C-alpha positions in Angstrom: 104.6 65.0 87.5 102.5 66.9 85.0 99.9 67.6 87.7 102.6 69.0 90.0 103.8 71.4 87.2 100.3 72.4 86.5 99.5 73.1 90.1 102.7 75.2 90.5 101.8 77.2 87.4 98.3 77.9 88.7 99.7 79.0 92.1 102.2 81.3 90.4 99.5 82.8 88.2 97.2 83.3 91.2 100.0 85.1 93.1 100.7 87.3 90.1 97.1 88.2 89.7 96.9 89.1 93.4 100.0 91.3 93.1 98.5 93.0 90.0 95.2 93.5 91.8 97.0 95.0 94.8 99.1 97.3 92.5 96.0 98.4 90.6 94.2 99.4 93.9 97.3 101.3 95.0 97.6 103.1 91.7 93.9 104.1 91.7 94.3 105.4 95.2 97.4 107.4 94.3 95.7 109.0 91.3 92.6 109.8 93.4 94.5 111.4 96.3 97.4 113.1 94.5 95.8 114.1 91.2 92.1 114.4 91.8 92.0 115.7 95.4 95.4 117.2 95.7 96.1 118.8 92.3 92.6 119.3 90.8 90.2 120.0 93.7 92.1 121.2 96.7 95.5 122.5 95.6 97.1 120.5 98.5 100.8 120.1 97.9 101.2 117.4 100.5 98.7 115.2 98.6 100.3 116.2 95.3 103.8 115.3 96.5 102.6 112.0 97.9 101.8 110.7 94.4 103.8 112.6 91.8 107.4 112.1 90.9 109.4 115.4 90.9 110.3 114.8 87.3 106.7 114.5 86.2 105.7 116.1 82.9 102.4 116.6 81.2 102.7 116.4 77.4 100.2 118.2 75.2 99.9 119.3 71.6 99.5 122.9 70.6 97.1 124.3 67.9 100.1 124.3 65.6 100.7 120.6 66.2 103.8 121.0 68.3 104.5 119.0 71.4 104.6 121.1 74.6 105.8 119.9 78.1 104.3 121.2 81.3 106.3 120.3 84.5 105.0 119.6 88.0 106.9 122.7 89.1 104.9 124.9 86.8 101.7 123.2 87.7 102.4 123.9 91.4 103.0 127.6 90.7 99.7 127.8 88.9 98.0 126.1 91.9 99.5 128.8 94.2 98.0 131.4 92.0 94.6 129.6 91.9 94.6 129.3 95.7 95.4 133.0 96.1 92.6 134.0 93.6 90.0 131.7 95.2 89.7 129.3 92.2 90.9 126.6 94.5 89.6 124.7 96.4 87.0 124.1 93.8 83.3 124.7 94.6 81.1 121.6 94.9 79.5 122.0 91.4 82.9 122.3 89.8 84.7 119.5 91.6 86.7 117.0 89.5 85.9 113.3 89.6 87.2 110.5 87.5 86.0 107.1 86.3 88.7 104.5 85.5 88.5 102.8 82.2 91.5 100.6 82.8 94.8 100.2 84.7 97.5 98.1 83.1 100.5 97.0 85.2 103.6 95.2 84.0 106.3 94.7 86.7 107.3 98.3 87.8 105.4 100.2 85.0 101.7 101.1 84.7 99.3 103.1 82.7 95.9 104.3 83.8 93.2 105.5 81.4 90.3 107.4 83.0 87.4 109.8 82.2 87.8 113.2 83.7 84.6 115.0 84.8 84.2 118.6 85.9 80.9 118.6 87.8 78.9 116.1 85.8 80.4 117.0 82.5 82.9 114.6 80.8 85.7 117.0 79.8 88.9 114.9 79.1 90.2 111.4 78.7 93.5 111.1 80.6 96.3 108.6 80.3 98.8 108.7 83.2 102.0 106.7 83.3 103.4 105.5 86.6 106.6 103.8 87.8 107.0 101.8 91.0 109.9 103.2 93.0 111.3 102.1 96.4 108.8 104.4 98.1 105.9 103.2 96.0 104.0 104.1 92.8 104.5 107.7 91.4 102.8 109.4 88.5 105.6 110.3 86.0 103.7 111.6 83.0 100.3 112.4 81.5 98.7 112.9 78.1 95.1 113.7 77.5 92.4 114.4 75.0 89.7 117.0 75.3 86.2 115.5 74.8 
């Protein structure tokens, strides 16, 4: 009987790990397509909308130590300006790339930490929070630190 319980526990743990591994791969792909390619490098709103929740907010601190919110709507307006001025799409030497440090998933919530590079220069450390909705994982918030 003890062996049966142990076997069931091992199977359940293996299934959970497979689910987490699958979710981690999906999350990394969403961040790469929606955030890196769509928002940072190309200004492609189709890619952005595919991975960001409409209620997304980036939180940042000001020099005065206050908390400031930056909505996805404002970010998209800035992207339109950057496309019109030629700042987007980014040139090859200024393209953004990322290196994941970790992705942690618990049920329908996740956080991803990654290094943010402009060209070859490490510029920021990002933390993005995601929720899993009926239509998949969506980026809902971001904080960051300048390196």
